[in-house]
N, C-alpha and C positions, 0 to 999 in steps of 0.2 A: 413744773420743771423750770428752774431759773437759768439765766444766761451763763452763770458760772459753771454749772454742771454740763450745759451744752458745750461750752468751750473746753472743759476737761475731757469730755468724751472725744472731741475732735483732736485735742492734744495727744491723747493716748493712741488714737488710730494713726495719726501722722507719725508719731514716734515709732510705732511698730513698723510702719512702712519704710521709714528711714533706716531702721535697723536691718530690715530685710534687704533693702537695696545695698547697704554697706556690706552685708554678708555676701551678697552676690558679687560685688566688685572685688572683694578680697579673695574670692574663690573662683574668679573668672578663668584662671589657668589651672585650677585643680582638676585632675583627671577624674572622671566619673561623677563630678558634681552636677546636680540638677538645679536650675534656677528656682528660687523660692519667691513666693508672693503672698501678701496678706489678704485674706478674705474678710470682708466686713459686711455688715448688714445693718439696716435701720434698727435703732433701739426701740422702735414702736412709738406710740403716742399716748397721751393722757387726755381724757375728755374733761373739759371744764366749761365755765360759762361762756368762754370765747370760742368754744368748739374743740376739736381734736388738735392738740398741740404736740409736736414731735419731741421725743426724748433725746435726739441726737443719733450717734453712730456707736456701734460696738464691734469689737474685733472677734471674729468667729474662730479663725485658726490660721496657721501658716501652712501653705501647701507647696509641694514641689511640682515643677513642670516635668512630668514623666509619662512616657508612652511605652508600655511594656512590650508591645509588638515591635516597635522600632529598636528598642534596646536589645531584645533577643535577636533580631535580625543582624544587628551590628556584631553582637557576640558570636553568632554563627559564622559570619564572614571572617572574623579574626581567628576563630578556631581552625577554620579551613586553611587560612593563610599560614598559620603556625605549622600546620602539618606539611604544607608544600615547602616551606622554608627548611624544615628539618630534613625532608627527603632530599631537597636540592643541595644542602650542605654536604651530604654524604656522596651523592652521585657525581657531583662536580669534582670531588677528589679523584675518583676513578677515571673520569673523563680526562682530567689533566694528566694523569699517569699514562693512559693508553694512547692519547692523541699525539704525544710527542714522537715524531718520526726520526729523531736523532739518536735517541736512546730507547731501551726497552726491548720488548719481545720482537716486534716487527723487524727492525734492523738486524737484531741478533739472528733471526731466522734466515734472513737474506744472506748474511755473511757465512752462516753455517753451511748452507747448501752451495754457496760459491766455493767454499773450501773443499766440499765433497767433490765438486766438479774438477777442482784443481788436482785432487788425488786421482780421479779417473783419467785425467790427461797425462799425469806423471806418477804412476803407481809406485815406482821405486824411489821417488824423491822423499828423503827423510824430512826435509823442511816442510814440504806440503803436508805430510802426515802429522807432523808436530803442530802445524797451524790448524789442521782439522780438529785435533784434540782440544786445542785452545779455544777454537770457535764453539765447539760442542760444549765445553765447560762454561763458556760465556752464555750460551743459550739456556743451558740448564739453570745457571745462576739467575738469569732474568726471570725465568718461569718460577723458580723458587722464591725470588724476591717479591714478585707480583702476588703470589699466593700468600706470602707472609704478610704483605700489606693488607690483603683482604681479611686475614685472620686478626690482625691488629685492629682493623676497623670494626670487626665483630666484637672484639673485647671492649673497644671504646664505646660501642653501642650498649653493651651490657652494663657498663659503668653509668652511662647516661640514663638508662632505664631505671637503675637503682636510685639515682639521685632524684629523678623526676617523681618516682613513686613516693619518696620521702616528702618532697614538696607538696604533692597532691594531698597527702595525709595532713600536713600542716595547714593547708588551706581549708580542708574540711573541718578541722578543729576551730579555726578562726571564724568560719561561717557559723558553726554551732554556738560559739561564744556570742556572736552578734545576734543570733536568734534569741538567746536568753536576754541580752540587753534590750532588744526591741520589745519583747513581751513585757519586761519590767517597766520600760518607759511608757508603753501604752497603758499599763495598769495605773501608773502614777498620774499621767495626764490624760484622763479619760476623754476620748473624742478627738485627741490631737495625735498626729503622726510624728514620730521621731525622724524627721526628714534626713538629717545628716547620717544617722545610723543606717537608714535604708540605702542611702547612696553608697556608704562604705561596704555594705553587704553585696550590693549589685556589682561594685567594683571588684570585690574579691571573687565573685562568681565569674566575672569576665576574665580575670587573670587566671583563674583555675581552668577555664575553657581553653586557654592558650597552651595549657599543659596536656589536657586530655579532654576529649569530647564528653560533655556532661549534660544530663537532663535535669531540669529544675522543676520541682513541683511545690507550689505555695499552698501549704496546709494551715489554715487559720493563723496566718502571719508568720509561720515558720517555713523555712526552705528545707526541703528534702532533696538530696542529690543522688543521682544514679549514674553509673557508667556501664560501658559494654552493652550487654543485652538486658539491662534493667537491674544489674546488681547494685544493691544499696551501698553508697559511700557514706551518706548521712541520713539517718531516719529519726525524726524527732530530735531528741537531745543526745542521741547515741551515734558515735562515729564507728563505722565498720572499715577499718584501715585496709588499704592494699598492702601487699607484701611482694617481695621478689625471692625467687629461689631457682636453683638449677632445674631445667626442664626434666621431668622424669624420663622422657624418651631421648633427650639429647643434652647431656650435661654441659656442653659447650655453649648452650644458649640459656640466657637468663629468662625465666618466665614470670609473668605477672599473675599473682594469686589474689583472690578476694576472700574476705572473711565472712563466714556464716556461723550462726549460733547452733551448736549441737544440742542433742536431746537433754544433756545434763547442764546446759547453760554455758559450756566451754566454747570458746571460739575455735572453729576449724578452718582450714585453708583448702581452697579449691582453685585450680588453674582457670584463669579468665581466658575464654577463647580469643585468640589474638586477632582473628578476622572480624571480631565484634568491636575492637577498640579503634574507633574512627576519630580523626581530628586531633588537633593539638600536636605539640612536639612529640609526645609519646606515640600517637597514631602514625605520624610520619616516619619515625624511626622503625617501628614495627613493620610498616609497609615496605620500607626499603630492605630490611633484613629478610623478610619472608618472600617478597616477590622479586627482588633484584640481586641482593648480595649472594644468596645461596646459589641462584641460577648462574650468575657470572662465574663463581668459583667452580661450579660443576662443569661449565663449558670449558673453562681453562684447563681443568683436570682431564676432560675428555680429549682435548687437543694433546695434552702430555701423554695420555694413554695411546692415542693414535700414532703419535710420533715414535714412541718407544716400541710398540708392538709391530708396526709396519717396518720400521728400520731394522729391528732385530730379526724379523722373519727373513728379510733379504740378506742381511749381514751373515746369518748362520749358513747360508748357501755358498758363501765365498771362501777364499783361502788367503791366509795372511802371509807375511814375508817369510815366515819360517816353513811354509808349506802346510801348516796346520789348518784344520777346519775353523771357520769363523765362529765366534761365540757371541753372546749378547753384547750389544754396544751400549745399551741403556739398561737400567734396572729400576723397577718400581716396587714400592712396599705392598704388602698384602692388604686385603680388605676384610675386616671383621665387623660383624653386626654389633651394634650397641644394644645390650639388653635393657629392657624397660626396668625402671627402679623397683617395680613391684613383682617382677618375675618370681615365681615360686619354685621353678625347676632348675636343673643344672645344665640344660641344653645350650648349645651355641650355634651360631650361623656364620659362615664365611662365604665370600664371593670371589670369583675370578673372571677374567675376560676371555671370551672365546670368539667374538666377532666384533671387530672395531667398527665395521660399517653399520652395525645395528645399535650401537650405543646411543642412548637418548639423552644422557645428561640428567636424568631424573634420579630421585631417591626412591627407596622402597621400604615398605613396612611389611615384615614377615610375621605372621601370626600362626600359632599352633592351635588348631581347632580339633574337634572330635574326628573330623574326616581327614585330617592331615594338616599340611602347611598351606597357607594362603598368602599370596603376595599382592600387595596393593601399591601401585605406582603413585608417586607424589610429585607434582600436583595433579597429574592427569586423572588419577582415581581408577585406573583400570585394574580389575581384580582377576587374578589368575590362580587356579587351584594346581598346586604342584603334585607330581606323581613320580613314580619310578621312571617313567618314560618322558617326563616333562619337568626338567629342572633348570631350563635355560629360558631367560626372558630378556629381550632387548639387548642381546649380546652379552648378557651376564649369566654365569653359571653359579647356582646356589648349592651349597653343601652344608651338611649338618654334623655336629660333633657327636661324640659317643655319649655325652650326658643325656639324662632323661628330662625332656621338656614337659612342663605341666600345661594342661589345657588353659588357654588364655594368655600364655606367655607370648611376648612379642619382642622384635628386634628392629632397630632402624639401620638399614643398610644404605650407605652413601658411596657407591662404587667409584665415583670420580672426584668426590669432594676433596680428598687429601692427595690426589695423584700429583698435583702441582708441587706439593711439598716433598713428596718422597722420590720424585724423579731424580736420578743421579747417573753418572757415568759408570759403566761396568768395567771399562778397560782404561789403563793409564799408560800402556806401552804403545808407542806409535807403530811398532812392528806388528802388533796384534790386530791392526785394522785389516779386515778381510776385503781387499779391493779387487782381487782377481777371482775369476770364475774357477770352479774346481777343475783341477787337472789341466790348467792352461799355462802355468808358469807365473812367477811373481811379477813379471813385467806386464801382465794383462790387467786391464782396468774395467772389465765388463761389469763386475758386481758393484764397483763404486759408481759406474754410470747409471746402473739401475737404482742405486740409492739416491743419486742426484735427481732422478726423475720423480722421486716421491714428493718433491716440492709442489708439483702441479698435478700429481696423480689424485684421482677421485677416490678417497679412502673412507670418507664419512657419509652418513645419511644414505646408506645402501648404494654407494658408488656415485654420488652426485656432487660431493663437496671435497675440495682439496684442503691441505694443511693451511695454505695461505688464505683460502676462502673462509676456513673455519675461524681463524683469528680475525679476519676482516669482519665477520659476522658479529664477533664479540665487540669489536671497536664500534661498529655501526650501531649496534643495539644500545650501547652506552651513550653514544652521541645523540641518538633519537630520543632516548629517555631524558637526557639532559636538556635538549631543546624543548621537549614537551613540558618539562618542569618549569623552564624559564617562561614559556608562554602562559602557563597556568598562573605563575607568580604575578606576572604583569596584569592579567585579567582580574585576579583576585585583589590586587592592590587598587585597581580602579573601582571594584565593587565596594571595598572598604571605604574608600574616599566618598563614594556616593552615599553609602549607608550612614557614614559619620555625619555628612552634611545634612542629611534628612533628620537624623536624630538630634543634632545640635540646633536645627531650626525650631525644635520643640523645647529642648532641655538646656540649650546653651545660654550663656550670659552674653548679652550685647551691651558693651560698655557705653555706647552712645545712648542707647535706650535707658540704661540705668542713670546716666547723667541727667537726662530729661526728667526721669521719675523723681530724682532727688530734688530738682527744682520745683516740681509740682508739690511734692510732700512738704518742702520747706514753706511754700506759700500757704498750704493748708495749716501747717503748724503756726505760722504767723497770724493767719486769720483767726484760728481758734484762740490764740493768746489775746488777740484783740477783743474777742468776745468777753473774755474774763476781765480785761481792762475796762470795757464798757460797763460790765456788770458792777465792778467796783465803783465806777463813777456814778452810776445810777443809785447805788446803795448810799454813797456819801451824800448825794443830793437829797435823798429821802430823809436821811438823818439831819441834815441842815434845816429842812422844813419844819421839823418838830422842835427845834431849839428856839 
């Protein structure tokens, strides 16, 4: 082995190291990039008369500084953070709406009952009566507007879900394409890893995890992806795309469906259990919609039902300015069960209120079975068998239409969900306000006084919660959830920072270190070049001796 070859091997090794350091420096700010380094080994030696003489150095491969455990830990933290952020963005909107004490339901409720008290003090005063109708209209409008805001938030979440599902599918296809590129690259350069392609794939998986919680399985260099309860999103080189469609049980809610291959090879859709979708923006949105939005709207509707039913009950006992018996002051829409999309029969279900104090604010699933109708409360899960003597549950009376229901048919009944939207005034004439007790004369204000006392009367939760307290519970719950979310976001941000620092300590590029490495590699390059120069000089000397 001559000095020229020794110098050449050193030059090659130094050049590879310089290229790796340059690549690191250029990608120091590239997200998802893992520092690369050149692995070298001795080229061995040759035995001669002078003993074993070394052959120099050889480049083995270029490897990336990567720790799968640390990378997955960081991805998991970011997935959770994205979920918390998505939930927080939605709950903060409601908190801002309800926490304002200058406008909204709380001041409207106070002004309404103050005007009822004014009518009780001056039953014949037409101005007081007119103001009462105005305040009542304002209260109804605030409840309607708040419910409309919640409906619009649900619609916006539906849109976001559809957009995210499209993005998830795009990411799955990009990961599949990188799987193919990585396999091809490995086959072309046997024994060498396509480091930059591996980084790109890991980065895509990390970004995908911020959309939806995803499980990654590395199978012979290919990533398979699963979501939910193990439903495949990417298996081998085949993508099983997610889809969105109206929920079969509730058309107002967009459901996420996954693809499965049918017996004939065709792709079929099945709803993905939403409680299994954890993490990422999608998980946060679904958690908010399922655990918070529906319950808030139900509680708002329960308050509207309580106000309407209790107020009407007393108002009907009074007498208006014309001496006529009092009529309903408020009106609510009816409650019809939503049939499941696959119902085979023509049956129908309706519900009505019979006991405000027993209203739970829950939804109910009514199923027709061999033994009759069964009602399951949502989310409590309490199952009740209905009978001729038992059609009332939690203050709700269930009734069934004349149509013939098939066994297995079901309906979703949401007794208070839309009450905030359908609440309206039943009277428009101030003279129709029944302020007086029956047979006492129009100057009497006893009925109006009883109506004013409803503000603090315990009408909910079996006589333990008033109208004011019912709304305060809604506001407080939203405030607590918002605060909890804020605390979780701060804790998760700290965890991400810690996980990122740990991961970067292994995979990150240190510019100072790379600068030192370049100096070292340059010195190696110059020394190897000097070997070649010395080799040339020795060769020239030998040639001169022969001449």
